[in-house]
SEVOGU-475644 format. One record per residue (C-alpha): residue in one letter; x, y, z negated; residue number from 1. Coordinates in nm, 3 decimals. Last residue first. Example, Ala and Ser with C-alpha at 12.3 -4.5 7.8 and 13.67 -1.06 7.14 Angstrom:
BEGIN
residuo xx yy zz num
s 1.367 -0.106 -0.714 2 .
a 1.230 -0.450 -0.780 1 .
***
This chain:
BEGIN
residuo xx yy zz num
w -0.139 0.654 1.545 102 .
r 0.167 0.868 1.608 101 .
r 0.497 0.691 1.551 100 .
t 0.759 0.893 1.365 99 .
s 0.732 0.665 1.065 98 .
r 0.939 0.639 0.752 97 .
a 0.844 0.307 0.597 96 .
i 0.634 0.247 0.290 95 .
p 0.672 -0.125 0.225 94 .
h 1.036 -0.104 0.344 93 .
w 1.174 -0.168 0.690 92 .
s 1.555 -0.215 0.698 91 .
r 1.527 -0.532 0.903 90 .
p 1.339 -0.343 1.175 89 .
a 0.964 -0.403 1.210 88 .
p 0.838 -0.585 1.517 87 .
p 0.631 -0.367 1.751 86 .
g 0.267 -0.302 1.665 85 .
l 0.090 -0.415 1.351 84 .
c 0.309 -0.533 1.070 83 .
s 0.368 -0.828 0.846 82 .
r 0.680 -0.850 0.636 81 .
r 0.828 -1.151 0.469 80 .
r 1.079 -1.158 0.180 79 .
p 0.807 -1.270 -0.062 78 .
r 0.462 -1.318 0.093 77 .
y 0.187 -1.189 -0.136 76 .
g -0.143 -1.363 -0.064 75 .
h -0.329 -1.289 0.255 74 .
e -0.705 -1.223 0.281 73 .
r -0.705 -0.842 0.290 72 .
h -0.419 -0.822 0.540 71 .
k -0.200 -0.535 0.424 70 .
v -0.087 -0.229 0.618 69 .
v 0.109 0.028 0.421 68 .
v 0.124 0.374 0.571 67 .
g 0.406 0.615 0.634 66 .
e 0.626 0.891 0.500 65 .
v 0.397 1.081 0.268 64 .
g 0.591 1.394 0.172 63 .
a 0.312 1.640 0.096 62 .
e 0.332 1.783 0.450 61 .
t 0.267 1.437 0.590 60 .
h -0.051 1.412 0.385 59 .
e -0.318 1.550 0.617 58 .
r -0.204 1.401 0.949 57 .
m -0.116 1.062 0.799 56 .
w -0.436 1.058 0.596 55 .
a -0.643 1.134 0.908 54 .
r -0.481 0.847 1.099 53 .
a -0.556 0.605 0.816 52 .
g -0.920 0.716 0.806 51 .
t -0.961 0.672 1.182 50 .
l -0.811 0.323 1.157 49 .
e -1.091 0.224 0.920 48 .
r -1.045 -0.046 0.657 47 .
t -0.945 0.217 0.405 46 .
a -0.736 0.238 0.094 45 .
p -0.636 0.523 -0.135 44 .
m -0.316 0.463 -0.332 43 .
l -0.402 0.428 -0.701 42 .
a -0.242 0.702 -0.904 41 .
l 0.003 0.766 -1.186 40 .
a 0.106 1.129 -1.246 39 .
p -0.265 1.212 -1.282 38 .
e -0.315 0.998 -1.596 37 .
a -0.451 0.648 -1.544 36 .
d -0.797 0.555 -1.674 35 .
a -0.903 0.325 -1.389 34 .
l -0.542 0.226 -1.314 33 .
l -0.560 -0.133 -1.441 32 .
t -0.908 -0.186 -1.296 31 .
r -0.809 -0.056 -0.951 30 .
l -0.495 -0.272 -0.966 29 .
w -0.693 -0.586 -1.041 28 .
k -0.929 -0.507 -0.752 27 .
r -0.627 -0.455 -0.524 26 .
r -0.493 -0.797 -0.626 25 .
k -0.833 -0.941 -0.525 24 .
r -0.831 -0.766 -0.183 23 .
y -0.465 -0.867 -0.136 22 .
p -0.554 -1.237 -0.151 21 .
l -0.431 -1.413 -0.464 20 .
g -0.111 -1.618 -0.457 19 .
r 0.100 -1.325 -0.578 18 .
l -0.112 -1.270 -0.890 17 .
d 0.128 -1.427 -1.141 16 .
r -0.012 -1.386 -1.494 15 .
g 0.254 -1.265 -1.738 14 .
a 0.048 -0.969 -1.860 13 .
v -0.045 -0.873 -1.503 12 .
a 0.158 -0.977 -1.198 11 .
l 0.196 -0.881 -0.830 10 .
v 0.013 -0.548 -0.815 9 .
d -0.034 -0.351 -0.492 8 .
f -0.074 0.006 -0.363 7 .
a 0.064 0.212 -0.652 6 .
v 0.137 0.586 -0.633 5 .
f 0.389 0.724 -0.880 4 .
s 0.407 1.100 -0.910 3 .
a 0.693 1.339 -0.972 2 .
a 0.680 1.703 -1.071 1 .
***
């Protein structure tokens, strides 16, 4: 069975949300997915590094390949990536395969 896990929303019903801070886009997404069926899910979010580390340990076996780090106050930045740690390679995707241990 396949699942789709969403972590961001860029537009709703023709309204461009890219200029909004991530925290507001996340609120939109939470509302949109409030009644979603199990195959569609809102990606859990945390502001705690300990929580992110625990998810990586617990969910690696389920196929989770990495974490998405978003600045809560930034709007969407097309063709730009922000990351913590060393610069991301050009092939980096929003959910990148990671061998790095937090």
